[in-house]
C-alpha positions in Angstrom: -0.1 0.0 0.2 1.3 3.1 -0.8 0.7 6.0 1.9 1.1 10.1 1.7 3.3 11.2 4.7 4.2 8.2 6.9 3.5 7.2 10.6 3.3 9.8 13.4 4.4 10.0 16.8 1.8 9.2 19.3 2.9 12.3 21.1 3.9 14.6 18.0 1.8 17.3 17.3 0.5 15.9 14.0 -0.2 13.0 16.2 -2.2 14.2 18.5 -4.3 16.4 15.6 -4.9 13.2 14.3 -6.6 11.7 17.3 -8.1 14.9 17.7 -10.0 14.3 14.0 -10.7 10.5 14.6 -12.2 10.7 18.2 -14.0 13.4 17.4 -15.7 12.2 14.5 -16.3 8.6 16.1 -17.2 10.2 19.0 -19.9 11.5 17.9 -21.6 8.9 16.2 -21.3 7.0 19.9 -22.8 10.3 21.3 -25.6 10.6 18.7 -27.0 7.1 20.0 -27.0 8.5 23.7 -27.8 11.8 23.9 -31.2 12.0 22.0 -32.4 9.4 24.7 -33.4 11.9 27.2 -34.8 13.9 24.5 -37.3 11.5 23.1 -39.9 12.5 25.6 -40.0 16.2 24.7 -39.4 15.7 21.2 -43.1 13.0 20.9 -44.5 16.5 22.8 -43.5 19.0 20.8 -43.4 17.9 17.1 -47.1 17.3 15.3 -47.2 13.3 13.6 -50.0 12.9 11.8 -48.6 9.3 10.6 -47.1 8.3 14.0 -48.5 8.2 17.5 -45.8 10.1 20.2 -44.3 6.7 21.5 -44.4 5.3 18.2 -42.2 8.6 16.4 -39.7 8.3 19.4 -39.0 4.6 19.0 -38.4 5.6 15.0 -36.0 8.8 15.6 -34.0 6.2 17.9 -33.8 3.1 16.0 -33.7 4.8 12.5 -30.4 6.4 13.4 -28.8 3.0 15.0 -30.3 0.9 12.0 -28.9 3.1 8.8 -25.6 3.2 11.0 -26.0 -0.5 11.6 -26.4 -1.9 7.9 -24.1 0.6 6.2 -21.3 -0.2 8.5 -19.5 -2.1 6.1 -20.8 -0.7 2.7 -18.9 2.1 4.4 -15.6 0.6 5.6 -15.3 -0.9 2.0 -15.9 2.4 0.6 -12.8 4.3 2.9 -10.5 1.7 1.5 -11.2 1.9 -2.0 -11.7 5.3 -2.2 -9.3 6.7 0.2 -10.0 6.7 4.0 -9.2 10.8 4.6 -11.3 11.4 1.6 -14.4 9.2 2.7 -13.9 10.6 6.4 -14.7 13.9 5.2 -17.6 13.0 3.5 -18.5 11.5 6.5 -18.2 14.4 8.9 -20.2 17.0 6.8 -22.6 14.6 5.9 -23.4 14.4 10.3 -22.8 17.9 10.3 -25.4 18.9 7.3 -28.0 15.8 8.8 -27.7 17.4 12.6 -28.9 20.8 11.5 -31.8 19.0 9.8 -32.3 17.2 12.7 -32.5 20.4 15.1 -34.8 22.5 12.8 -37.1 19.7 11.8 -40.8 20.8 11.6 -42.4 17.5 12.2 -41.8 13.9 13.8 -41.7 12.5 9.8 -38.9 14.4 8.6 -37.4 14.3 11.6 -37.1 10.3 11.4 -36.1 10.7 7.6 -33.3 13.0 8.6 -32.3 10.4 11.5 -31.7 7.5 8.8 -29.7 10.0 6.7 -27.5 11.0 10.3 -26.9 7.2 10.9 -25.8 6.6 6.9 -23.3 9.3 7.1 -22.2 8.6 10.4 -21.3 4.9 9.4 -18.3 6.5 7.4 -16.8 7.9 10.4 -16.3 4.7 13.0 -14.4 2.4 10.6 -12.7 5.5 8.9 -11.4 6.6 11.9 -9.7 3.2 13.0 -8.9 2.9 9.2 -6.9 6.0 9.9 -5.2 5.0 13.0 -4.1 2.3 11.3 -2.3 4.4 9.0 -0.9 7.0 11.3 0.6 5.4 14.0 2.5 2.1 14.5 3.7 -0.2 17.2 3.1 0.7 20.6 2.0 4.4 19.4 -0.5 2.3 17.6 -2.0 0.6 20.8 -2.4 3.8 22.4 -4.0 5.4 19.9 -7.1 3.0 20.1 -6.9 3.1 23.6 -7.4 6.5 23.6 -10.3 5.7 20.6 -11.9 3.1 23.1 -11.6 5.9 25.5 -13.1 8.5 23.9 -15.8 6.5 23.2 -16.5 5.2 26.1 -17.1 9.0 27.5 -19.3 10.2 24.7 -21.1 7.6 25.5 -21.8 8.1 28.9 -22.3 12.2 29.1 -24.8 11.8 26.7 -27.9 11.3 28.8 -26.7 14.0 31.4 -25.5 16.1 28.4 -28.9 15.5 26.6 -30.8 16.3 30.2 -29.3 19.7 30.6 -29.9 20.6 27.1 -33.4 19.7 26.9 -33.9 21.6 30.9 -32.2 24.3 30.3 -32.7 25.2 26.2 -34.3 23.1 23.9 -34.0 19.2 22.7 -33.1 21.0 19.0 -29.8 21.5 20.3 -29.0 17.8 21.1 -28.5 17.8 17.4 -27.4 21.1 16.8 -24.3 20.8 19.2 -22.7 18.4 16.9 -21.8 21.2 14.6 -19.4 23.2 16.1 -17.5 19.6 17.2 -17.1 18.3 13.5 -16.1 21.9 12.3 -12.9 21.0 14.6 -12.7 17.9 13.0 -12.7 18.5 9.6 -10.1 21.2 10.2 -7.9 18.6 11.6 -8.7 16.3 9.4 -8.0 18.6 6.0 -4.6 19.9 8.2 -3.3 16.9 9.7 -4.8 13.6 8.4 -2.8 12.8 5.1 -4.6 10.7 2.0 -4.3 6.3 2.3 -6.3 3.7 0.0 -5.8 0.5 -0.6 -3.5 0.6 -3.5 -4.3 -2.6 -5.2 -8.2 -2.1 -4.6 -9.7 -2.7 -8.6 -11.4 -0.6 -10.7 -15.4 -1.9 -10.2 -16.9 -1.5 -6.6 -18.9 -4.0 -5.0 -22.5 -3.2 -5.4 -24.5 -6.2 -5.0 -22.3 -7.5 -2.3 -22.8 -4.0 -0.4 -27.1 -4.6 -0.8 -26.3 -7.7 0.3 -24.6 -7.4 3.5 -27.0 -4.1 4.0 -30.0 -6.8 3.8 -28.2 -9.1 6.3 -27.2 -6.6 9.0 -30.5 -4.4 8.9 -32.8 -7.6 8.1 -31.5 -8.8 11.6 -31.1 -5.6 13.2 -34.7 -4.2 12.3 -36.1 -7.5 13.0 -35.1 -7.9 16.3 -35.9 -4.4 17.0 -40.2 -5.0 16.1 -40.0 -8.1 17.4 -38.9 -6.8 21.1 -41.1 -3.7 20.7 -44.6 -5.7 19.4 -43.6 -9.0 21.9 -42.7 -10.9 19.0 -46.7 -10.8 18.0 -45.8 -9.1 14.4 -45.4 -11.1 11.2 -43.5 -8.8 9.5 -40.6 -8.8 12.0 -40.2 -12.8 11.0 -40.7 -11.6 7.4 -38.3 -9.1 8.7 -35.4 -11.2 10.3 -35.9 -14.5 7.5 -34.4 -12.2 4.8 -31.8 -10.8 7.3 -31.0 -14.6 8.0 -31.0 -15.6 4.1 -28.9 -12.4 3.6 -26.4 -13.3 5.3 -26.4 -17.3 5.0 -26.0 -16.3 1.3 -23.2 -13.6 1.7 -20.1 -15.7 2.1 -21.2 -17.8 -1.1 -21.6 -14.6 -2.7 -18.4 -13.0 -1.8 -16.6 -16.6 -2.6 -17.9 -16.3 -5.9 -17.1 -12.6 -6.7 -14.1 -11.4 -8.6 -13.7 -8.2 -6.7 -15.5 -9.3 -3.3 -16.6 -6.6 -1.0 -15.5 -8.8 1.9 -12.2 -10.4 0.8 -13.0 -13.8 2.5 -9.4 -14.5 3.1 -9.6 -11.9 6.1 -10.8 -14.9 7.5 -8.3 -17.4 7.1 -6.6 -14.8 9.7 -7.0 -16.7 12.6 -6.8 -13.6 15.1 -9.5 -11.8 12.6 -11.9 -14.9 13.2 -11.4 -15.2 16.7 -11.6 -11.4 17.9 -14.6 -10.9 16.0 -16.5 -14.5 17.6 -15.0 -12.8 20.6 -16.6 -9.0 19.7 -20.4 -11.2 19.2 -20.1 -12.7 22.8 -18.5 -9.6 24.9 -20.2 -6.6 23.2 -23.1 -8.8 23.6 -23.1 -9.3 26.9 -21.9 -5.9 27.2 -24.5 -4.1 25.7 -27.6 -6.5 27.3 -26.2 -5.9 30.7 -26.3 -2.5 30.7 -29.6 -2.4 29.3 -31.0 -4.8 32.0 -29.0 -3.1 34.8 -30.8 -0.1 33.8 -34.3 -1.4 33.4 -34.0 -3.2 36.7 -32.3 -0.4 38.8 -34.8 2.6 38.0 -37.7 0.7 37.6 -37.6 -2.0 40.2 -35.2 -0.5 42.7 -36.6 2.9 42.4 -33.0 4.4 41.6 -34.0 7.6 39.5 -32.1 9.1 36.4 -29.3 11.1 38.2 -28.6 8.7 39.8 -28.0 5.5 38.0 -25.9 8.1 35.8 -23.8 8.4 39.0 -24.5 4.8 39.8 -22.1 3.6 36.7 -19.0 6.5 37.0 -16.8 4.2 38.8 -16.8 1.3 36.5 -16.3 4.2 33.4 -13.6 5.6 35.0 -11.2 3.2 34.7 -11.9 2.7 30.9 -11.7 6.6 30.0 -8.5 6.6 31.9 -6.6 4.2 31.8 -7.5 2.9 28.0 -4.7 4.5 26.4 -1.9 2.2 29.0 -3.4 -0.8 28.4 -3.5 -0.5 24.4 0.3 -0.2 24.5 1.0 -2.7 27.1 -1.1 -5.2 24.2 1.5 -4.1 21.7 4.6 -4.7 23.5 3.4 -7.9 24.6 0.9 -9.3 22.8 -3.2 -8.9 23.1 -4.1 -13.1 24.1 -3.6 -12.5 27.9 -5.1 -9.2 27.9 -8.3 -10.0 25.8 -9.0 -13.6 28.4 -8.5 -11.6 31.4 -10.9 -8.6 30.5 -14.0 -10.6 29.9 -13.1 -13.1 33.1 -13.4 -10.0 35.2 -16.3 -8.3 33.3 -18.1 -12.0 34.1 -17.2 -11.9 37.7 -18.6 -8.1 38.3 -21.7 -9.5 36.4 -22.0 -12.3 38.7 -21.9 -9.7 41.8 -24.8 -7.9 40.3 -26.9 -11.5 40.2 -27.1 -11.7 44.1 -28.8 -8.2 44.2 -31.5 -8.8 46.8 -34.8 -7.3 45.7 -34.9 -5.0 49.0 -31.7 -3.5 48.1 -32.0 0.8 48.9 -33.0 3.1 46.5 -30.5 6.0 45.4 -32.4 9.0 44.4 -30.6 11.9 43.7 -32.0 15.5 43.9 -29.7 18.5 42.5 -30.9 20.9 45.4 -30.1 18.5 48.2 -26.4 17.9 48.1 -26.6 14.8 50.6 -28.5 13.2 48.3 -25.5 12.4 46.2 -24.3 10.2 49.4 -25.1 7.1 47.6 -27.2 4.4 50.0 -25.4 1.2 51.5 -27.1 -0.7 49.3 -25.5 0.9 46.2 -21.8 0.3 48.3 -22.9 -3.1 48.9 -24.6 -4.4 46.0 -23.5 -2.3 42.8 -20.9 -0.8 43.5 -18.1 -3.6 43.5 -19.9 -5.4 40.5 -19.3 -1.7 38.9 -15.9 -1.9 39.5 -14.9 -5.0 38.1 -17.2 -4.6 35.2 -14.9 -1.5 34.4 -12.1 -2.8 35.6 -12.2 -5.8 32.9 -13.9 -3.8 30.2 -10.6 -1.4 30.3 -8.3 -4.3 30.1 -10.2 -5.8 27.4 -11.5 -3.2 24.9 -8.3 -1.6 23.6 -6.4 -5.0 23.0 -9.1 -6.4 21.3 -9.2 -3.4 18.9 -5.5 -3.7 18.6 -5.3 -7.5 17.7 -8.1 -6.6 15.2 -6.7 -4.4 13.1 -3.3 -5.9 13.2 -4.8 -9.3 12.3 -5.2 -8.2 8.4 -3.3 -6.5 5.6 -3.2 -2.9 6.0 -4.7 -2.1 2.9 -8.6 -3.7 4.0 -8.2 -1.9 7.7 -11.4 0.0 6.9 -13.6 -3.1 6.1 -12.3 -4.9 8.6 -13.2 -2.6 11.4 -16.3 -2.2 9.5 -16.9 -6.2 9.8 -16.1 -5.9 13.5 -18.3 -3.0 14.1 -21.5 -4.6 12.4 -20.8 -7.6 14.9 -20.7 -5.3 17.8 -24.0 -4.0 17.2 -26.1 -7.0 15.8 -24.1 -9.1 18.9 -26.2 -7.1 21.3 -29.6 -7.0 19.6 -29.4 -11.1 19.0 -28.1 -11.9 22.7 -31.2 -9.0 23.9 -34.0 -10.7 21.9 -33.4 -14.5 23.2 -32.9 -13.1 26.8 -36.2 -11.2 26.0 -37.8 -14.2 25.7 -36.4 -15.9 28.9 -36.5 -13.1 31.3 -40.5 -12.6 30.3 -41.0 -16.7 31.0 -39.3 -16.4 34.3 -41.0 -13.0 35.6 -44.5 -14.0 34.4 -44.0 -17.5 35.6 -43.1 -16.7 39.2 -45.4 -14.3 39.4 -48.1 -16.7 38.6 -46.9 -18.8 41.3 -47.0 -16.2 43.8 -50.0 -15.0 43.5 -52.4 -17.9 41.7 -55.6 -15.9 41.7 -53.9 -12.9 39.8 -54.2 -12.9 35.9 -51.0 -12.3 34.6 -51.4 -13.8 31.3 -54.0 -11.3 29.0 -52.9 -8.8 27.1 -54.5 -6.1 29.4 -52.4 -7.3 32.5 -49.2 -7.4 30.5 -49.8 -3.4 29.6 -49.9 -3.0 32.9 -47.2 -5.5 34.4 -43.9 -6.1 33.2 -40.8 -7.3 33.8 -38.3 -5.1 35.7 -40.6 -2.3 35.3 -42.3 -0.5 38.7 -45.2 -1.7 40.1 -48.8 0.4 38.2 -49.6 2.6 40.6 -52.2 1.9 42.9 -50.8 -1.8 43.0 -51.5 -3.5 46.1 -49.0 -4.0 48.7 -49.0 -7.8 47.9 -49.0 -7.7 44.1 -45.9 -4.5 44.2 -44.0 -6.8 46.4 -44.5 -9.9 43.9 -43.7 -7.5 41.1 -40.4 -6.7 43.1 -39.5 -10.4 43.5 -40.5 -11.5 40.5 -38.7 -8.7 38.4 -35.2 -9.4 41.0 -35.4 -13.7 39.7 -35.6 -12.7 35.9 -33.0 -9.9 36.2 -30.8 -12.6 38.3 -31.3 -15.0 35.2 -30.4 -12.5 32.6 -26.6 -12.0 34.8 -26.1 -15.4 34.6 -26.4 -15.7 31.1 -24.8 -12.3 30.4 -22.0 -13.5 32.9 -21.5 -17.1 30.9 -21.2 -15.0 27.7 -18.0 -13.0 28.8 -16.4 -16.3 30.4 -16.9 -17.6 26.8 -15.3 -15.0 25.1 -12.6 -15.5 27.8 -12.1 -18.9 26.7 -12.1 -18.3 23.0 -9.7 -15.6 23.5 -7.5 -17.4 25.9 -7.7 -20.7 23.5 -8.1 -18.9 19.8 -5.9 -15.2 20.1 -2.0 -15.8 18.7 0.5 -13.0 20.5 2.6 -11.8 17.3 6.0 -13.4 17.4 9.0 -11.0 17.3 12.5 -12.9 17.3 14.8 -12.5 20.8 17.2 -9.4 20.2 15.5 -7.7 17.3 13.7 -4.8 17.9 9.9 -5.1 17.5 8.4 -4.4 13.9 6.8 -0.8 13.6 3.3 -2.8 13.2 2.8 -6.6 13.8 3.1 -8.3 10.8 -0.6 -9.6 9.7 -0.9 -13.1 9.5 -3.2 -12.8 6.6 -1.3 -11.8 3.5 -2.3 -9.1 1.3 -4.5 -9.9 -1.6 -3.5 -9.9 -5.3 -4.8 -6.8 -7.2 -7.8 -9.1 -8.5 -9.0 -10.7 -5.2 -14.6 -3.8 5.0 -30.1 6.5 26.6 -30.7 4.9 28.6 -34.1 4.4 29.6 -36.2 4.5 26.4 -34.1 2.2 24.8 -34.8 -0.2 27.2 -38.7 0.3 27.6 -38.7 0.3 23.7 -37.5 -3.4 23.9 -38.6 -4.9 26.6 
């Protein structure tokens, strides 16, 4: 591959500007998936909608963005390799800026949904593009540290999204949740134009595989949309099963198509790399566990334990601090010593944290934070005993794993395919939680209503009307008798414990997969480390990649 410029030192001025460009661009993609969650109720009240009900429109605003983003990730990654990473990244930055303005000025719910879909499509260029740019710009330990900063910043934007969105809604308007992107993206455009050098796959064929792009979009989009619709309709919507069927058929047919294309969108030779294949399996397991844990714990803490939203935001911070502060360090350690031990140890520690949550009692003390009451910021004993150790362990494990996983992925493939390879991994990281969440939804629902029926034999919990009022992990309905409220809390706690045991099993499975499957790059004794770990898969020839609203709409 030919690259203009060459690599940067992590601590150089040029290197820092490259980090600014990539962190801002990809960070806004993550920010836009969470900052809007707090604004959705206000959007539903403010915007007229002749086609949608208020709650239905809010769901489309949220999921329209995520679905277009997920469905187009692999196409976007392939385009960055084919047409130039800097060029396509700039297209993504400008596209997200323009659609953010359109979202902020939308006069009705229908146009806002359309603009959010377009915003997700533009954002699809930024996540794989940012990793491909970092791969081209940094080598060795500097590359591992850069991946750590990228991962920590991504976590930070996910963390600050809901509180920032809440502040913007409280002291301004929900429209500011979209317009805040514009100055940040302007800085990212400046940094990209001035400090990011162009790189591309110089061996890319003249023809682009648009057929492959369409099939993979159907695969990822069909699976994602089918799971979302099925969850929202309680697995009673025939259209959801049709959509899932399309997604499954496209997923099964995609490898067959790639094997027969002269210039495939995703070269199957990438999967001959042991580390690439193992890392993607690990991503499916561990990221599925990660996001499902966050979703169900949010609903359980707010609905069953009676935390309010500010308290829940504070509850998760201790674990998140590890990732934000120390992720770059572990990226450098993985580049120096190899990623296997970190990728095995991290998910195992995460699993221990989840098991600690599984022991939480139904009567654990609630935490309610009131802005005018400083004493309310002091956590109750229930949080200190039942939640804090779990959050610390989970955050510690995530810190140990996330940067080494990214580094292992990007080192396992030829640099010329870095865009499409990172896009494949990001698509898997988004589909995995939806599939895991769909399966757990069935298990949690069965556990909850079964336990409730056993506790209150004379209570109707099977009719649609009853299930509209009483749902797993949510608060008891207003006016419920003390006996019913107690039974609901205990049934929800049992269902939550079941979910956490399954999530922990996914974490431990990821740890085992990494321990047995990942291979550390070999460095000859006495030799200087290579500037970049040698890819296991050789280059191809020229003919040859929020919380509450989210949970409520998915349960």
